[in-house]
N, C-alpha and C positions, 0 to 999 in steps of 0.2 A: 514415812519410812521408805529408806532408800533401798533399791534392788541393785546396785551396782558390785556387791560383793562376788563371791567365787561361784553362787550359786547362777547367776546371771550370765556369768563367763562360759559355763558346762551348757546352759541352755543356747546361747549362741552358738557354739560349736556344734551342737546337734542340729540347729536349724540349718546351718550351713552344710553338713554332711547329707542332711535329708533332701536338700537342694541339687547337692552334686549326684547323688545317688541313681535319680532315674536318668540323668544325662549319660551315666557311664553304661546303664542297661541298654538304653537305645545304641550307643556306640557299639559295644559287643554284639547286639542283634542285628544290626546293619553289616557288620564283618562277617559274622556267620551268614548272613544270607548272601553276601558277594561269593563266598566259598563255596557254598551248597549250588548256588547258579552255574558256578564255573565247573565243579566238579558233575553235575548233571549232565552239563554240555558234553563233556569228555567222555563219560558212560555213553551218551547216545551215540557217539561217533565210534565207538568199539562195537558194538552190535547188539543185537537182541537178548542175546543168553547170559551177556553180561548185565544187561540190565534187569532180567528176571533176578540174578542173583542178589544185584544191588537192593531191589525194591524188598527181596526176602530180608536180607541181615539190617536193611533200615526198620523194617515191620518190626523185628526182633528186638531191636536197640529201643525202640519207641516203648514196646511193651514192658521191657528191663526197666527203663527209666519209670515208667508209671508205676510199675510195681512197687520200686524202691522209694517213689515220692508217698506213696499211698502207707508203707511200712514205717516209715522216717516221720509221716503226719502225725501219728499219735503218740 
């Protein structure tokens, strides 16, 4: 039985996207990490009160994203 028809091509495309997907996640994660490190360094130079505000805003953002993730999961 020959499996070189339309179905085999679709499976090959899905396999290729499956290999590329994790690579792009790593690239995006690395860029986010670099920006995060640069922004924390800049905030640290600005002083203590700005760092406290930034930490509170970051904590609120993390909690918000967690709530949205839980709500969209179901």
